[in-house]
Every structure is written in C-alpha cells, then in structure tokens.
N, C-alpha and C positions, 0 to 999 in steps of 0.2 A: 568303685569310684574309691580315690584314695584321697586319703584326709590327713592331715597334721595338728596335733593340737597344741594351744598354748594355755598355761594355768599358771597365775599369781600364785607364789608361796605366800604362805602363811596359815591362819588356825586352819586345822583339818586339811592340811595340804594332802594327803596320802588318800584319805577317804574320798576327797574331791576328785584327786586325779583316777583315780580308780572308776570313780561313778560317771565322770565324763568319757572313758574310755568305754564301758559299758555302754552309754547311750550310742554311742558314735558306731560299736559293733551291731547293736541292735538294729540299727536304721540301716545298717548295712555297708557304711564304711570300712575301708582297710585302713588301718591306721599305720601311716609310714614313719612319724617320728614323734616325739614330745619336747615342747621349748618350755622354758619354765623363766622365770623373773621376779628377784625381791622387790620389794618396796611396793609403793601403792600403784596403783592404775595413772596413768599418764592422762591428761587430757585429750590429746587429739588420737592419737594411736592406740591406747591403753597402756602399750609398753613402749620403752623407749627407741628411739632410732636405729641402733645400734641392735637390737633384739628383732626389727624389723626386719633390717637387711640379711642377717642369718635366715630368716625364715623365707624370704625371697629367695634367696640364693639355694635352700633347699627344695622349695618347692620347684626351681625350675630344674634342677638337675634331675630329681626324683619323679618328675611327671606330675605330681601331685595336683588334684582337681579342686578342692576347698579345703579353706583353713576353719577351724572349730575353736574358738576362744569359751574357756570355762565358764564364764563370766557373765553379765548382760552387757551389752555395747547400747550405746545410743545410736539415732539416725545417722548422725552426720558421724560418729567412730566409722560404723558400717561401710558409708560412702568412701571416707577416705581411707580406709585399709583397700578397700576391693580398688581404689584407683592405684595405690603404692603396688599391690601385691599381683594385679591382674588378672586373678579367680576369684572366685564366688567366695564370700564369708560369712559365716553363721555365729551366733552364739547360743547359749543354753536354752536360751527361750525358742529359736528356729531349730535346735536339734531336737528336744524334746515333742514338737509339733512334726516334725519328720518321722520321729518314732510312733506318734499316735496315729499318723497315717499309714504307716505301714500294717498297723494291727485293728484300723477302722473295717470293723466288719457291719456298718449298717449306714443308711442315708444320714440317719439323724449324727453320729458319729462325725460322717465327714461336715456336716452343715455346720456341727460347733468346731471343728478345726479349721474348717472357711474361716469360720468368723471371726477365731483368734488370731489368724493370720492377716485378715483384712485391718484388723483395729490396730496390729502389732506394726503393720507397714505404712501405715496413714502418713506418719509423719517422714518417713523416707520416701515413699513414695512422693510426695510433696515438695522434698526437696530434692530427689530424683529429677522429675519431669520441669520442676523449676531450673535446674541447672542447664538441662538439655535445651530449652525452647533459650534460654541464654545465651548460649552457644550456636543455636542456629538462628536466632534472630537478636542480635547484639541490640542493645539498648530495653529489651524488656519491655516494650509499650505493652497498649492495651492489647492486643492479638495474643501476646505471651500469657499474659495474666487470663485471659479467656481459655485458653488450652489446659492452666493448672487447675480451673476452676471446674472446665467440665470435669475432667478425668477425676477430680474429687467428689462431684457430685455423683456421678455413675458409682463410687463406691460406698458412699453413703447409701445410696436407695439399695444395693445390693446389702449392705449391712441389717439394712431397716427389715428389708424381705425375709434375711434370715432369722433375725430376732423374733419376728410374728411366726413363723414356722416352729421354729423352737417352743414358743410361748405355747402352741397348741400343743405341742409335743409333750410338755411339762404338766399340761392338765391330761393329757393320757394317762402320763405316768401316775398321777394323784389320783385317778379312777381306779386304776388297775389295783395300788395301795388298799386303797379303801376297800374295794371289794375282798380284797385278801384279808383284811384285818377283821370285817366282819365275819368271813370264815373261820380264821383263828390267829395265833400271833404274829407278826412278823420281826423277824431279825435280821441286821444287816451286818455282813461282815465288810470290816475296815481296817485298812493296815498299810504298810511302805509297801511299794510294789514288788512283786517277787516273792512276797511273804507266805505265797500258798493258800490264798483265801479261796480261787476256783477248786484246789484239790481238797480242801476241806467240804466246801459246796457238794463236791461230788461224793466224797465218804459220808456227808452225812444224807443225802438224798436221793443217790444213783443218778444223778439230774445227766452225768456224761459230758459235761463240756470240756473243751479244749484246754490242757492246761499243759504250758509250756517253761523251760525254765529261762525265762526272759523278760523283760522290764515291758509295764503295760500292755500285759495280753489282753486284760479286760477293760476295756473303754464304756459299754452299755451297761447297764444290770443285766446281771443273769440270776433267775431264780428257780430252785427247786422246795418239793415240799417232802417234810418228814412224813413218818408214817401217822405220828401223833399228831397232825395237822397246821405244824407248825412250817411258816414259810420262811427259808434260806433265800438271802439275794447278796451276792458278789458283784462289787461296785469295783468302780476305777481306786487304783493303789495312789498313793501320795509320794510326794519325794522332797528333799531338802528344796528350800527355796521355786517351792511351786509358785508361778508367776499369779500375783491376784486375776488379772485378766484371765488365764486358763481357769482357773476356778470359776467365775462368773461365765465362760463358756459353758461350763459341763455342770449349769446348774440344775438342767432337767436328769442328768443322770443322778448328781447328787441328791436330788430330789427325795429317790430311794431310800435314802439314808436319813434325812431329815425326817419323813412320816413311818418310819419305823416304831417298833413300839419298845426295842432294844437296840442297841450298836455294842456288836462285840469287836472289840478292838482287837486285832491279830498280832503277835510280837514273835520272832524270833529267837528261842531259849539257846540258839548255840552262837548268838551274837554275844562278846563280852559284853560286862555292866556298863561300861560308859557309850558304847555303841547301841544297847539296847534302850538306855536312855535318851539318849539322842534320837533316836526314830519315834520313841514312847513321844516325846515333848513335840516333836514335827508333826506328826500325826494328829494329836490333839489340838495344837495349835490351828492347823490345817480345817480340822472341823468347825472349830471356832469361829475362824474368820470367813468360813463360807455362810454360817447362818447361826449365830451366836445367839438366839435365843429361841432356836427351831427344835430344839432335840430333846428328848425324851428324858427325865428323871434318870433312866437307868443305862449306866455305859459300864460295858467289864472291859 
C-alpha cells in the first residue's frame, strides 16, 4: 500500500523522520513521499492549508492510499483530514498498532491490540457516527442520539470483555513467574525496540526464538532457561512517545518485567553518545511509568 508521511520540523527532526519511516516500512507500506512543515501544529489540520493542498495533489497524482502523520492527532483532526484528502489518515499511534498487528503471534497479543484500538477510536467513532446520523437525519433528534448511544454501548461492552480476559491472562503470567522464581532467578530483558533482546535470549539459553531486524518483533514474553537455572525473559521493546494507553493495554506482557528478580536494560553500543542516552532515558521513563513501585531493587 502506498503511503506519504507528514513530519513537523523541530527537535530531533532527523531521528523522528527516520523512525516514522521505519515504522511505516515495517507495517508494510511503501513510502512514496515525505512532507515537512516548520512551526507549531495547526489546530484543525495539524499543517497549514497550503501544505495540505500540496499533500492532496501529490496523493492524487501518485495514487497514494494512506497519509501518515508522525505526531499524534485528535479525533476531530483525523476526521477533518480524511474529509479533505479523501484517503485514510493515521498518526503515530495508529501506525504503531499496525506494526503490532503485523507481528502479533498470540490471541493475547491480538486482544491487547484490539483493546488499544477501541479505546483510541472511541472519540473518533462518536464524532463519525454523530456526523453521519446528522447527515442522514437532519435535526439529529432522539433517533439519532439512540444510534450513537447504541454504537458506543456495544464498544464499551467489548472493551470490558477484553479487559476481563486480559486480567485472567495477567494472573496466568504471575503464576508462571512465581513458579520460575521458586526454581531459580528470573531476569527480564528490556530495551529499545530492535536492540537485540531476542538475539541475546537465544545466545544465553538456546531458545531458538525468531529474531529479525525489524521493529517490535516481540510482543509477548518469551522465556528460556540457562544451565545454571536462571530464567531469561524477552519482552516488548520500547520506543519514543509510546502512548500511555499502549503501555496499559500491554500490562499483562509488562507484568513479566515487574515480577522479575532483575531487569537487564539493553542498549546499543554502536549508537552515538546522544542517541545512547536518549534511548536509555526513554526506556527508564517507560518502565517507571508502567509501574513505578513494582520493580525490583536491581536494574542494570
């Protein structure tokens, strides 16, 4: 699927541009073009009207099928942009979810992704459904309000069902970790996405887990055992501006980190000093944000 990327210039522009491009490629998109704009985001379309017209001309001429914004967009911005451009629009949050979906290898991972999508889309669905009802039924009386209410009620029920299922999964993970701790020590590997956690897991334990040079290859915990009885667990990688909703949705996966005896934070020695420190800060911030009081005293 052909895509075009829109990035605001500013701090860490080159890194943000490179990372959103890698995310798009990992999600299976062919990036046809990149549009940039200086200055703060605009209230309605995020970019100025002139830039929006440039993007519109480009996607019509090149047959682009989706527009990706590097930053986060509000539900109203998404709806207005799609109305102007005539193609689906997604932001960083949606793109990360698409990458997750491409790599989901278990029912639990799929449920975590669905939960994040539903929570993310609730305001958008409310706006979209309300707008369609108003167009089909001018005046938007009680019948229209009932349609919106019924749609949202169904979504809330699905969210509750998924959360209950994931709560049960969390208890299963807790039980597995508890049994492993009775048999030996548990070490959780944490780090920026694609830093090589699965490769290290395989090297230490011979687990033979799939390891690819891609972002977010691992979504669910993968565990191997060393000869001395130490259990090594590979977990989901982190990334800049990982939304809190995603951290919460993957809480059962992160539980394997929280309940470990030690967290081994992996970093790439090939990164320059500034990038090394940036990724270290992002990982530590994400770990503390997910459960600030739940971690063991040892973190390497």
